[in-house]
N, C-alpha and C positions, 0 to 999 in steps of 0.2 A: 320440900313438898309443894307442888302447885295445886291450888284449890280452884275448881271451876264450878260455877252454878249456871244451869241452863234454865231459861225462864220463858213461859208463854202466858196466856191469859188465865186459865184455870188449872193448869198442871195435871190434866188428864189425857191429853192427846200429844201435842208436839214436843213439849219439853221432856216428858217421861220417855217418849220414843227416842229422842236425842240422847238422853242420859243412858238408856240401855245400850244403844248402838255405840256411843263413845266409850263406855266401859269396855266393851268387847274389842274395839279397835285399839284402845290403849293396851289391853292385855296381849293382843296379837303382836304389838310392837314392843312388848316388854317394858312398858311404862306404867303399868297398873300399880306398881309400888311407889311411883314418884308423883302421881297425879290423882287427886281425889275428885270425884264428880258427884254432884247432886242436882236436884231440880226443884222448881217452885213455880207458882203462878202469881201474877200481880193481883189477882182477886182471890178471895178466900171461900167462895161459895161451895167449892168441891172439897174443902179440907177434910182429910181423913178417908176420902173415897179412893177406891182402886182406879187404875187406868181405865179409860173408855174401852169397852169390849172390842170395838172395831180396831182400835190401836193395838190392843193386846193380841188380837187374832192375826193382824198383819205381821207383827213382830214374830209371833210363834211360827207362822207359816214360813218364815225366813230364818228360823233357827235361833231366835233371840228369846230370852226369858225375862219378861217384865212383870211377872206375877206378884212380886213382892212390893211393888210401888204403892204408895199412899200419897195422895195430893196434899200439898201444903202451900201456904201463902208466904211470899218473900217478905222478909222484915228488913228494914233499913239498917239495923245493927249488923246484919250479915255482911255488909260491905267490908267491915274490918276483918272478917274471917274468910274472905274470898279474894283471890288474885285476879280473877277474870269472871265477869258476869256476861253471859251471852244470851241474847234475846232473839225471839223468832220473827218479830215484825217491828215496824216503825212505831206503832202505838205503844208497845211495851218498852221500846227503847226510850221514847220520850218520858214515859211514866217513871222508869228507873233512873234516868238521868236527873230528873227533878229531885229524887231522893238521895242520889249519890253524893258523897263528900268529894271535895277536890282530890284529884289524883286517882279516883276509882276508874278502873277500866271496864267500860260497858260498851259492848259492840253487838252488831248483828251477827248471828251465828253463821249465816251463809257468806259472810265476808271472808271466811277461810276456804271457801270453795273456789279454786282458781278459774273454773269454767262459768261461774255465776256472774251475771252483770253487777256492777256497783249498785249497792242499795237493795240487792235481792233479798226477799223475805221467804220464810217458810209459811205458806198460807195455812189458815186454820181449816182443817177438814171436817170439823164437827157437824156442820149442817149439810154435808154432802154424802156421797156414797163411798164404797170401798176403794174406788180408784184414787180418791183424794188421799187416803191413808197410805196407799202404795207410793204415790208421788212424794209424800212427806218422807217416807222411808228412804227413797232414792236420794232426796235432797240432804237428809241428815247423815246418810252414809258418806256422801261426797264431802260435806262440810267437816265431818269427823276426821276423815283421812287428811284433809287440809290442815285442820287444827293440830293433829298429831305431828305432821311435818313441821309446822310452825314451832311447836313445843320442842321438838328434837333440835331444830336449828338454834333455838334460844339456849338450849342446854349444851350445845356442842363445845368441846374443849377449845376450839379455835375462837369461838365467840367469848368464852370465859376468859381466855388469855388476853384477848383484845380489850376487854373491859377492865382488867386489873393492871395496876401499875407494876413495873418490874420490881423484883425483890430488892435490887440494889438502889432503888429510889430514882433511877434515871428515866 
């Protein structure tokens, strides 16, 4: 089982949108029983609150259901329980890398979008209008597809065989 956590600032806009989309994309590719997904924020001021209404509305209008989401704050101990921590922007990347133990994989979420430039972020739509939430949805859909492709390649039998020594020890 691969465990992925998506992280933004307050866990009410970007990371819950990404969590909702990624869950659907994993199910569409038949990986929902092999990958668990959750989300959190680096700050805890929204803990326990539902997703931002604009984020929820954007998801709903595109066939996603994020209604069960409740915000929470990322805890350093979670690194031991996650294989991959994906953040929405450079500020959150720096914050989590400071907390991360050696060997923890913390990356920008958009690094999995092959069309995104290096270092691309998912911008925070909180202080803008509806178009910002639609832009975020487009970005997280592309990054989710790229992440699933990456996970499939990591799990492929060819990769598994290449990483294991032959049974006869040669």
